[in-house]
Backbone as a ProteinNet text record, in pm:
[ID]
protein_1_A
[PRIMARY]
MTYRAKMVGGKVEFEGGIKPADGVELRVDVVSTEKQQETSGARRPTLSEVLLNFAGTMNDPDLPVDGSVNHDHYIYGSPKR
[TERTIARY]
-5865.4	-5738	-5631.4	-5536.2	-5429.1	-5295.8	-5221.8	-5087	-4988.3	-4874.8	-4767.5	-4658.2	-4603.8	-4501.9	-4407.8	-4294.9	-4196.7	-4153.6	-4113.6	-4056.2	-3908.2	-3862.4	-3721.8	-3678.9	-3588.9	-3539.5	-3648.8	-3748.9	-3856.2	-3965.1	-3957.8	-4059.2	-4119.2	-4244.1	-4312.6	-4282.7	-4229.8	-4205.2	-4293.2	-4381.4	-4472.6	-4402.2	-4436.9	-4378.5	-4424.7	-4336.9	-4370.3	-4380.1	-4335.9	-4339.5	-4479.2	-4576	-4713.5	-4720.4	-4794.9	-4815.7	-4965.5	-5030.2	-5172.7	-5193.2	-5310.3	-5341.1	-5341.8	-5308.1	-5312.5	-5453.7	-5461.2	-5590.5	-5657.4	-5599.5	-5656.6	-5632.8	-5738.7	-5725.5	-5672.4	-5566.6	-5502.9	-5514.2	-5520.7	-5513.1	-5382.4	-5306.3	-5176.2	-5182.5	-5157	-5144.7	-4998.7	-4933.6	-4793.4	-4781.7	-4708.1	-4684.8	-4537.3	-4506.2	-4364.9	-4324.6	-4203.3	-4150.3	-4079.7	-4053.4	-3981.4	-3843.5	-3780.2	-3647.5	-3655.4	-3758.7	-3776.1	-3802.2	-3880.8	-3910.1	-3783.4	-3698.7	-3574.7	-3482.2	-3472.7	-3382.2	-3436.2	-3567.7	-3624.6	-3638.6	-3627.3	-3641.4	-3786.2	-3879.8	-4021.5	-4076.6	-4163.6	-4233.2	-4371.7	-4463.3	-4599.9	-4607.4	-4680.8	-4694.6	-4777.7	-4749.8	-4827	-4964.1	-5057.3	-5191.6	-5187	-5102.8	-5095.1	-5041.8	-4950.2	-4899.6	-5008.8	-5089.7	-5199.7	-5302.5	-5339.2	-5440.7	-5392.6	-5262.9	-5209.5	-5232.6	-5248.9	-5279.2	-5412.8	-5501.1	-5632.8	-5638.6	-5534.3	-5533.1	-5549.7	-5643.4	-5665.8	-5740.7	-5801	-5870.1	-6018.5	-6072.2	-6214.6	-6236.4	-6269.8	-6289.4	-6434.8	-6527.1	-6669.8	-6717.2	-6771.9	-6816.3	-6934.7	-7003.7	-7117.2	-7073.9	-6946.3	-6897.2	-6860.4	-6882.5	-6846	-6694	-6648.7	-6505	-6451	-6539.2	-6496	-6524.7	-6528.4	-6563.1	-6467.9	-6339	-6244.1	-6259.6	-6299.8	-6315.4	-6451	-6554.3	-6691	-6751.4	-6668	-6720	-6827.9	-6819.7	-6923.8	-7057.7	-7052.6	-7176.7	-7240.3	-7159.6	-7213.5	-7253	-7190.1	-7222.6	-7332.9	-7319.2	-7410.1	-7505	-7482.5	-7569.9	-7531.8	-7415.9	-7373.4	-7342.9	-7338.8	-7314.2	-7179.6	-7173.3	-7047.2	-6949.6	-6823.4	-6718.8	-6695.9
2333.1	2364.2	2274.7	2230.7	2144.7	2215.7	2217	2272.6	2159.2	2167.2	2070.2	2141.4	2069.5	2130.5	2023.8	2066.8	1976.9	2036.2	1947.6	1992.3	2018	2136.9	2173.7	2241.1	2174.8	2232.5	2255.4	2167.9	2181.1	2279.1	2333.5	2427.5	2376.1	2413	2374	2477.9	2430.2	2519.2	2474.2	2563.6	2532.9	2548	2459.3	2467	2594.1	2653	2772.6	2898	2889.5	3007.9	3047.5	2958.7	2989.6	2997.7	3095	3109.5	3126.2	3022.8	3037.7	3151.5	3210.3	3324.1	3281.4	3375.9	3348.6	3306.8	3208.3	3162.6	3056.6	3027.3	2924.1	2788.7	2709.4	2576.6	2482.1	2408.9	2316.5	2174.5	2080	1939.3	1886.6	1815.3	1765.8	1615	1567.4	1425.3	1399	1316.3	1287.4	1183.5	1217.2	1127.2	1093.1	970.2	932.2	866.6	889	827.5	698.5	615.2	490.5	519.1	626.3	661.5	693	767	798	671.4	578.5	453.2	370.4	370.6	293.7	349.4	481	539.8	527.8	527.6	515.3	369.6	277	135.3	91.8	184.2	150.5	107.1	6.1	-33.5	-81	-66.2	-111.4	-260.7	-332.9	-476.9	-503.6	-615.3	-653.1	-700.6	-710.1	-757.6	-898.6	-984.5	-1121.6	-1124.2	-1035.5	-1029.6	-985.2	-890.8	-844.6	-955.2	-1022.3	-1127.3	-1248.2	-1275.4	-1387.4	-1369.6	-1246.4	-1222.5	-1283.1	-1305.5	-1360.4	-1511.8	-1571	-1715.3	-1792.8	-1885.5	-1971	-1906.4	-1791.1	-1722.3	-1753.2	-1822.6	-1855.4	-1988.8	-1985.2	-2106.2	-2122	-2078.3	-2087.3	-2229.5	-2299.9	-2438	-2449.6	-2337.7	-2342.7	-2336	-2305.1	-2298.2	-2437.5	-2464.8	-2597	-2615.1	-2736	-2763.6	-2784	-2806.5	-2827.1	-2704.5	-2589.3	-2466.4	-2431	-2459.1	-2423.8	-2515	-2639.3	-2734.6	-2717.8	-2693.7	-2688.4	-2548.1	-2445.2	-2309.4	-2283	-2343.5	-2324.5	-2381	-2488.2	-2545.8	-2449.4	-2393	-2305	-2168.9	-2122.9	-1992.1	-2003	-2100.1	-2108.7	-2227.3	-2321.1	-2437.7	-2549	-2543.1	-2650.4	-2776.1	-2893.6	-3018	-3014.3	-3082.3	-3091.5	-3178.1	-3156	-3237	-3361.7
10609.2	10547.8	10611.3	10532.9	10582.2	10569.9	10679.2	10680.2	10699.1	10634.3	10657.3	10735.5	10833.5	10918	10970.5	11023.5	11084.9	11217.8	11308	11435	11411.2	11445.3	11431.2	11560.8	11631.7	11756.6	11859.2	11862.3	11959.3	11920.7	11798.7	11751.1	11621.1	11597.7	11474.1	11367	11252.9	11139.5	11024.1	10979.7	10870.5	10736.8	10643.7	10509.1	10440.7	10362.9	10287.1	10372.1	10496.2	10581.9	10626.3	10610.2	10649.7	10801.5	10850.2	10994.6	11019.1	11075.6	11106.9	11207.1	11202.4	11290.5	11436.5	11525	11668.1	11708.4	11796.2	11845.9	11760.8	11644.5	11558.2	11623.1	11635.4	11693.2	11586.8	11620.8	11527.1	11578.9	11487.9	11522.5	11467	11547.2	11505.4	11488.2	11366.6	11337.1	11306.7	11386.8	11364.9	11254.4	11152	11040.2	11042.1	11079.3	11085.4	10954.6	10916	10794.6	10830.9	10731.8	10756.3	10813.9	10768	10819	10968	11010.1	11151.3	11231.4	11175	11244.2	11259.5	11156.2	11163.1	11270.5	11278.3	11375.7	11517.7	11532.2	11666.9	11708	11612.6	11643	11654.2	11637.7	11649.2	11514.4	11517.6	11395.8	11434.3	11343.6	11368.1	11345.8	11430.2	11408.2	11283.2	11217.6	11099.7	11143.6	11049.1	11079.5	11136	11079.2	11129.6	11273	11307	11444.1	11540.9	11498.4	11583.2	11602.2	11492.3	11500.7	11579.6	11578.6	11655.7	11805.3	11849.9	11990.6	12031.1	11933.5	11962.5	11941.9	11889.7	11863.5	11993.5	11993.3	12108.5	12222.9	12200.7	12309.5	12315.3	12216.3	12213.3	12284.2	12411.2	12489.4	12532.6	12448.1	12478.8	12452.1	12552	12531	12435.2	12406.4	12313.8	12167.5	12141.2	12003.6	11954.3	11824	11770.7	11768.8	11797.3	11797.8	11657.3	11559.1	11421.2	11334.3	11394.9	11323.3	11211.4	11227.2	11121.7	11000.8	11022	10911.6	10844.1	10922.9	10870.3	10874.7	10854.6	10862	10758.3	10639.3	10537.4	10584.9	10662.1	10715.3	10814	10903.9	11007.7	10952.9	10846.8	10789.7	10685.7	10592.1	10478.3	10481	10572.2	10579.6	10484.1	10422.3	10331.2	10413.3	10348.6	10423.9	10494.8	10612.6	10685.9	10609.7	10631	10567	10645.8
[MASK]
+++++++++++++++++++++++++++++++++++++++++++++++++++++++++++++++++++++++++++++++++

């Protein structure tokens, strides 16, 4: 079962006045809205920003240096460019 609720004054208020029974174990997933993100100044990084963290980190001497140009050759066996 899924309940929707909001934090109000440090307390959880369930929509529709629903009150789960005492002792019921709940899992809380925080769902922030864009408005909340704007006011808090927090934003999730884009996929490209995350992937840029890995740029230039592959320094294995066993990897081909022309992998970006000839990836079809190394993956599928097509002729090198």
